[in-house]
C-alpha positions as CSV (number, residue, x, y, z in Angstrom):
1,M,-13.8,0.9,-39.6
2,G,-13.8,-2.9,-39.2
3,K,-14.7,-5.1,-36.2
4,H,-15.4,-3.3,-33.1
5,L,-16.3,-3.6,-30.0
6,T,-19.0,-0.8,-28.6
7,V,-20.0,-0.3,-25.3
8,V,-22.8,2.0,-24.3
9,L,-22.7,3.7,-20.8
10,H,-26.1,5.4,-20.2
11,D,-25.0,7.2,-17.1
12,R,-23.0,10.4,-18.3
13,D,-21.7,11.5,-15.3
14,I,-19.9,7.9,-14.7
15,L,-18.8,8.0,-18.4
16,N,-16.9,11.9,-17.9
17,E,-15.1,10.0,-14.7
18,L,-14.1,7.4,-16.8
19,L,-13.0,9.0,-19.8
20,G,-11.0,11.5,-17.3
21,Y,-10.4,15.3,-18.1
22,H,-10.2,15.8,-21.9
23,D,-10.6,11.7,-22.1
24,C,-6.9,11.3,-20.6
25,N,-7.7,7.8,-19.6
26,L,-8.5,6.9,-23.3
27,A,-4.8,7.1,-24.1
28,L,-3.8,4.8,-20.8
29,F,-6.4,2.3,-22.1
30,E,-5.2,2.1,-25.7
31,E,-1.5,2.1,-24.5
32,L,-2.5,-1.0,-21.8
33,L,-5.0,-3.1,-24.0
34,G,-2.4,-2.2,-27.2
35,V,-5.7,-1.1,-29.5
36,R,-7.1,2.5,-30.7
37,L,-10.0,3.4,-28.4
38,F,-12.4,6.3,-29.2
39,S,-15.3,7.8,-28.0
40,Q,-18.6,9.6,-29.0
41,G,-21.7,10.4,-27.4
42,N,-22.3,7.9,-24.5
43,E,-20.4,5.2,-26.6
44,I,-16.8,3.5,-26.6
45,F,-15.8,2.1,-29.5
46,L,-12.6,-0.5,-29.5
47,E,-10.9,-1.5,-32.3
48,T,-9.9,-4.8,-32.4
49,A,-10.9,-8.7,-33.8
50,D,-9.5,-9.9,-30.2
51,Q,-12.4,-11.3,-28.3
52,S,-10.3,-11.6,-24.9
53,I,-9.3,-8.0,-25.0
54,H,-12.9,-7.1,-25.5
55,N,-13.7,-9.1,-22.4
56,I,-10.6,-7.1,-20.5
57,F,-11.8,-3.9,-21.5
58,K,-15.5,-5.0,-20.3
59,N,-14.4,-5.9,-16.8
60,M,-12.3,-2.6,-16.6
61,L,-15.4,-0.5,-17.5
62,T,-17.2,-3.0,-14.8
63,Q,-14.6,-2.6,-12.0
64,L,-14.0,1.2,-12.8
65,E,-17.8,1.6,-12.5
66,E,-18.3,0.5,-9.4
67,H,-15.1,2.3,-7.8
68,I,-16.7,5.3,-8.7
69,K,-20.3,4.5,-7.5
70,L,-18.0,4.6,-4.1
71,G,-16.4,8.0,-5.0
72,H,-13.0,6.8,-6.0
73,I,-11.2,8.8,-9.1
74,P,-10.6,6.5,-11.6
75,G,-6.8,8.1,-12.3
76,P,-3.8,6.1,-13.6
77,D,-2.6,4.2,-10.7
78,L,-6.5,2.9,-10.4
79,I,-6.9,2.2,-13.7
80,R,-3.4,0.7,-14.0
81,S,-3.6,-1.8,-10.9
82,I,-7.6,-3.0,-11.9
83,H,-5.7,-4.0,-15.6
84,S,-2.9,-5.7,-14.2
85,S,-5.5,-7.9,-11.5
86,I,-7.7,-8.6,-14.3
87,K,-4.8,-10.2,-16.6
88,N,-3.8,-12.5,-13.3
89,G,-6.7,-13.5,-13.2
90,E,-8.0,-11.5,-10.4
91,G,-10.5,-9.1,-9.4
92,E,-12.6,-7.3,-6.8
93,K,-16.1,-7.6,-6.1
94,T,-18.1,-4.6,-5.0
95,E,-18.6,-6.1,-1.5
96,D,-14.8,-6.5,-1.8
97,L,-14.1,-3.1,-2.5
98,K,-16.8,-1.6,0.4
99,N,-15.3,-4.6,3.2
100,T,-11.8,-3.2,2.5
101,R,-12.4,0.4,2.4
102,V,-10.8,2.1,5.0
103,I,-12.5,5.5,6.1
104,I,-10.6,7.7,8.8
105,P,-13.1,9.7,11.0
106,G,-12.9,13.3,10.5
107,G,-9.9,12.1,7.9
108,T,-8.9,14.0,4.1
109,K,-9.1,10.8,2.3
110,K,-10.9,7.7,1.6
111,V,-8.2,4.8,1.5
112,F,-9.1,1.8,-0.8
113,P,-7.1,-1.0,-2.5
114,R,-5.3,-0.6,-5.9
115,S,-4.3,-4.1,-6.3
116,Y,-5.4,-7.9,-5.6
117,N,-2.7,-8.2,-3.0
118,Q,-3.6,-4.3,-1.5
119,S,-7.3,-5.9,-1.0
120,V,-5.8,-9.3,0.5
121,Y,-3.5,-6.8,2.9
122,L,-6.5,-5.1,4.5
123,K,-8.3,-8.3,5.0
124,S,-5.3,-10.0,6.9
125,I,-4.6,-6.8,8.6
126,K,-8.8,-7.1,9.5
127,K,-8.4,-10.5,10.6
128,K,-5.5,-11.3,11.7
129,E,-3.3,-10.3,15.3
130,M,0.3,-9.9,13.1
131,I,1.1,-9.3,9.3
132,F,4.0,-8.9,7.5
133,G,4.1,-7.4,4.1
134,I,6.6,-7.8,1.9
135,G,7.5,-6.0,-1.2
136,P,8.9,-3.6,-3.0
137,A,8.8,0.3,-2.7
138,G,5.5,1.6,-4.2
139,T,3.2,-1.3,-3.2
140,G,1.0,0.6,-0.4
141,K,2.6,-1.4,2.6
142,T,3.2,1.0,5.0
143,Y,0.8,3.9,3.8
144,L,-2.2,0.9,4.1
145,A,-1.1,0.1,7.4
146,V,-1.0,3.6,8.2
147,A,-4.4,4.2,7.2
148,Q,-5.8,1.2,9.1
149,A,-4.0,2.3,12.2
150,L,-5.1,5.7,12.3
151,K,-8.7,4.6,11.8
152,A,-8.0,2.5,15.2
153,V,-6.7,4.8,17.1
154,V,-9.3,7.3,16.4
155,S,-12.6,5.5,16.6
156,R,-10.5,3.8,20.0
157,E,-10.8,0.5,18.7
158,K,-6.9,0.9,20.1
159,R,-5.6,3.0,22.5
160,K,-2.9,3.7,21.0
161,L,-0.7,3.8,17.6
162,I,3.1,3.1,17.8
163,L,5.6,3.8,14.2
164,T,8.5,2.5,14.6
165,R,11.6,1.7,12.4
166,P,15.7,0.5,13.0
167,V,17.9,3.8,12.5
168,V,20.3,2.2,10.1
169,E,22.9,4.2,7.8
170,A,22.3,3.5,3.9
171,G,25.9,4.3,2.8
172,E,25.7,7.6,5.4
173,S,27.6,8.2,8.6
174,L,24.6,9.4,11.0
175,G,27.3,11.0,13.1
176,Y,28.1,13.5,10.8
177,L,24.6,14.7,10.0
178,P,24.0,17.8,12.0
179,G,22.3,19.2,15.0
180,D,21.3,16.7,18.5
181,L,20.1,13.3,18.6
182,E,16.3,14.2,17.8
183,Q,17.3,15.9,14.6
184,K,19.7,13.6,13.9
185,I,16.6,10.7,14.1
186,N,14.0,12.5,12.3
187,P,14.9,12.4,8.7
188,Y,14.7,8.2,9.3
189,L,11.2,9.0,10.6
190,R,10.3,11.3,8.4
191,P,8.4,8.5,5.6
192,L,6.3,8.0,9.1
193,Y,4.9,11.3,9.7
194,D,4.5,11.6,5.6
195,A,2.1,8.7,5.5
196,I,0.0,10.4,8.5
197,E,0.1,13.9,7.5
198,S,-1.4,12.6,4.2
199,L,-4.4,10.8,5.9
200,I,-5.4,13.7,8.2
201,S,-4.9,17.2,9.2
202,P,-2.3,18.8,10.4
203,E,-4.2,19.7,13.5
204,M,-5.8,16.1,14.0
205,V,-2.0,14.9,14.3
206,K,-0.8,18.0,16.7
207,R,-3.9,16.5,18.7
208,L,-3.3,13.2,18.8
209,E,0.3,13.4,19.2
210,E,-0.2,16.0,22.4
211,N,-2.5,12.9,23.7
212,R,0.1,11.1,23.3
213,V,-2.3,8.5,21.0
214,I,0.3,8.7,18.0
215,E,4.1,7.5,19.0
216,V,7.1,7.6,16.0
217,A,9.9,6.6,17.4
218,P,13.2,4.6,16.4
219,L,13.4,0.9,17.4
220,A,16.0,1.1,19.9
221,Y,13.5,2.8,21.9
222,M,11.2,-0.2,22.0
223,R,13.2,-2.5,24.6
224,G,12.1,-3.0,27.4
225,R,8.7,-1.7,26.8
226,T,5.6,-4.0,26.9
227,M,2.8,-2.9,24.2
228,A,-0.3,-3.8,24.8
229,D,-3.7,-2.4,23.1
230,C,-1.7,-0.7,20.7
231,F,-1.8,-1.0,17.0
232,I,1.8,-1.4,16.1
233,I,3.8,-1.0,13.1
234,L,7.3,-1.9,12.2
235,D,8.1,-0.2,8.4
236,E,11.7,-0.8,7.1
237,A,11.9,-4.1,8.8
238,Q,14.3,-5.5,6.2
239,N,17.2,-4.0,8.1
240,T,16.6,-4.9,11.7
241,T,18.9,-7.5,13.2
242,L,18.2,-11.2,14.6
243,E,18.5,-9.8,17.4
244,Q,16.2,-6.6,17.1
245,M,13.1,-8.5,15.8
246,K,12.9,-11.0,18.1
247,M,13.1,-8.2,21.1
248,F,10.4,-6.2,18.9
249,L,8.3,-9.4,18.8
250,T,8.6,-10.1,22.6
251,R,7.5,-6.9,23.2
252,I,3.9,-7.1,21.8
253,G,1.5,-7.1,25.0
254,E,-2.6,-8.3,24.6
255,G,-4.7,-6.7,22.3
256,S,-2.3,-5.4,19.9
257,K,-2.4,-6.0,16.3
258,T,1.0,-5.3,14.5
259,V,1.8,-4.5,11.1
260,I,5.5,-5.3,10.2
261,T,6.7,-4.2,6.7
262,G,9.9,-4.1,4.7
263,D,11.7,-5.0,1.3
264,I,14.4,-7.7,1.2
265,T,15.9,-6.6,-2.2
266,Q,16.6,-3.4,-0.1
267,I,18.5,-4.7,3.1
268,D,21.1,-1.9,4.4
269,I,22.5,-3.8,7.3
270,P,26.2,-5.0,6.4
271,R,25.5,-8.6,6.9
272,K,22.4,-9.5,4.5
273,N,21.9,-12.6,5.5
274,S,21.4,-11.7,9.1
275,S,18.2,-9.5,8.3
276,G,15.8,-10.1,11.4
277,L,12.9,-10.0,8.2
278,L,14.5,-12.5,6.2
279,N,15.2,-15.4,9.3
280,V,11.6,-14.4,10.3
281,I,9.7,-15.6,7.5
282,S,10.5,-19.8,7.9
283,I,10.2,-19.3,11.9
284,L,6.7,-17.7,11.9
285,K,5.1,-19.2,8.6
286,S,3.1,-21.8,10.3
287,I,1.6,-19.6,13.4
288,E,-2.4,-19.1,12.6
289,E,-2.7,-15.6,13.9
290,I,0.5,-14.6,11.6
291,Q,-0.1,-13.8,8.1
292,F,2.4,-13.3,5.3
293,I,1.5,-10.8,2.6
294,F,3.9,-10.7,-0.3
295,F,3.8,-8.1,-3.1
296,G,5.3,-7.6,-6.8
297,E,6.2,-5.3,-9.1
298,E,2.3,-5.7,-10.7
299,D,1.2,-4.0,-6.8
300,V,3.6,-1.0,-7.4
301,V,1.1,2.3,-7.3
302,R,3.2,5.1,-7.9
303,N,4.4,7.1,-10.7
304,P,4.8,4.1,-13.6
305,L,8.1,4.9,-13.7
306,V,8.8,3.1,-10.4
307,R,7.3,0.1,-11.6
308,K,9.7,0.2,-14.8
309,I,12.6,0.7,-12.5
310,V,11.5,-2.2,-9.7
311,H,10.9,-4.6,-13.3
312,A,14.8,-3.4,-14.4
313,Y,16.5,-4.2,-11.3
314,E,14.2,-8.0,-10.8
315,A,15.8,-8.7,-14.0
316,A,19.3,-7.5,-13.6
317,E,19.2,-9.6,-10.5
318,Q,17.9,-12.7,-12.1
319,K,21.0,-12.2,-14.7
C-alpha cells in the first residue's frame, strides 16, 4: 500500500461524527488534502509520504474533535474553514472556541466561528465599542453580528437591537415596485429578518418586536435620533454616501455597541468613490475604540461555489 499515516480514534462516536453520514466527509478530506483516505474500524489511513500533509490532517482532526466536544457538527463549511486556517498558519485553541461561541438564551442554535477571521471578529465585537466587518459575500459578517446582538438584548445587556440598511436601487427603480412605502422597503430589509429568524423562534421574534426590543428600519429613519444603550448594526454600509455615514456615526449614544458591515467590491451607488464605507476606513483607523476586520475569500462559509465565484471576480478585477 506504500507509506501511509494511520490515525487511531478510540472514541467511536467522535470517529463517526468526523467521518459523517456514510463516510461522506472522507471525500472532502481527499479533495482538500489531495490524497486518498479510507477508514477501517477505528482507524483512518491517509496514503501519502508527505509529512506536511500528515501534520495538516492530524491538526484538522484535533480541531474537529474539539468542535464535536462543544456540540458543533463537522459539516463541509467547518472542515473547509479549518483546513484554510491551518494552511494559512492560523488555528483555534479549545479555549478560544469556548470564548467565541455565541449562545442566545432561548435561541434555536449555537453560533461559532468557522474561520480565524470570524474568531477575531467575534472577539472584537465583545471588546470594542465600534467594529467594521469588511469583506465579500458569505463571510458571516452580518450573521455573526446579529447573533451577538440577539444575545445582548435577550440577556438584557443592551435594551434594544437596531438593524439598519441604506435603501439603494441596484439597477432597479424603487418607484416601480408595487405597494405602499413599507411594502417597497421591505425587500431591502428582508435579509436582516432572515438572519434573525434563523437564530430564534418566530414566537420570540414576535415578542421582541412587540416589546420594541428589535427594530429594523432604513438608514434614512435614523436621522435626528440618538441611540443609547443599544446594539446597532449598519448592514450594506458600502452603499452609504459620505453624508449618510457621518450622520449615522454621530447618532450613536452612550452605552451602545455598533457593528458596521459591508463589501467594498459591491458598491451600488452611482459614484463609487463617494462610498461612506470606503471613506471612513482612512478617517477612523487610528481611533483605539474602533476595530476594522477585513475578511477574504478564505472566510466564505456558504456554498463552496460562492467561494469560487468570489475568487473568479477578484482574479478578473486584478486583470
